[in-house]
C-alpha positions, 0 to 999 in steps of 0.5 A, a space after each residue: 502553452 499550458 494546453 499543449 503541456 496538458 495534451 502531451 501529458 495525456 498522451 504519455 499517460 495513455 501510452 504509459 498506463 495500464 490496468 493491473 488485474 490482481 487475479 491475473 498477476 497474483 492468483 495462486 501466488 504467495 504474497 507478502 504485504 509490508 507496511 510502514 508501521 514499526 510492528 514490522 520490526 518485532 521479529 527478523 523476518 527478512 528471509 521469510 519475506 524474501 521467499 514470497 513470490 511477490 513482495 508488496 510495499 507502500 509509498 515511500 518504502 523504497 526510499 526508507 529501505 536500509 541495510 539495517 532494516 533488511 534482516 527484518 523486512 527483506 530487500 525485495 519490492 516487486 509491487 509498489 502501491 503509490 498515491 502518485 502525490 509525490 510530496 513528502 508531507 502527505 503523499 508517497 514521496 518522489 517517484 524514482 524509477 532509477 531507485 525502483 529498478 535497483 530494487 526490482 520493482 515490476 509494478 508501480 500501482 496507483 490504486 485510485 481509479 477514480 476522478 481523484 486518482 486520475 487527476 493525480 496520475 495525470 499531474 504525475 505525467 505533467 511533472 515527469 518525463 518518465 516513459 516507464 509503465 504505470 498501473 491503475 487498479 481496474 475500475 470495478 475492482 477499485 469501486 468495490 474496494 471503496 464501496 463502504 467508505 462514503 466520502 472517505 478515500 481509502 489509504 494506499 495501504 488499505 488498498 494494497 491489503 484489499 488487493 492482496 486479499 481479493 487476488 486469489 493468492 495462495 498465501 498472504 502474509 501481512 506485517 507493518 500494518 497497525 491502522 495508525 495505532 503504533 508509530 511509523 518505522 524510522 525514516 518513513 515519515 519521521 515528522 509524523 512518527 508520534 502517534 498522537 501527532 499523526 492521528 491529529 494530522 489524519 483528522 485535520 485532513 479529513 480524507 482517511 478514516 483509520 477506524 473504518 479501514 480496520 473494520 473493513 479490513 477485518 470483514 475482508 480478512 475473516 473469511 480468508 483466515 485459512 491462507 492469510 497470516 498476520 504479524 503479532 501486532 495486527 493479530 492483537 489489534 484484530 482480537 482487541 477489536 472483536 474480543 472473544 468473537 475473533 480469535 486469530 491463530 498464531 503463525 
């Protein structure tokens, strides 16, 4: 029975999985990448975010979106990067295509095109009978993304940022990313909202390295400052990291 279930899942995965080519879909476009950090609520940017060609969000974002948040972070989700681990504790939360269709999600992307990520992708098809299209990043693109990570796995959020920066986009706006230096927004991962608790959680799991991700993000961001805008919190973090060597212009 288990063999037949595996074969059925592999067939559905082969049928319902495609490769998302960033330059093909995002090249020349204006992109907003909205992360789950509370910094996204410093200013009401909802209309500004909704005005982009594509709005990218992360993991549980569709489940935590509410009317009170929309004036700050908008109400569109065109692209959702998801770990394909559906648990609420450490993963991206339930994959719910009914909800995604309501919010206009066009692409559900598992960025981890590696053994680890493909296992998660296959497990999703074992758990679910959705026939909606799912996507993976190109193998070569993903392995460039994680080139300097050694045994660490890039977070889904970092993968979304890297994808936007390397997509050939005309403009990129980034908000809600502080590399775990500030709390999550409400209703995202409330059990990990305390910064110290979350940092201990990350350290105990040993899978991600936020400081390494920040350094790698800055390396990829600095040559692209002319078309990438950061929210105030992330600008401050970048400037603090590099001091006088990196002065980020205001929006």
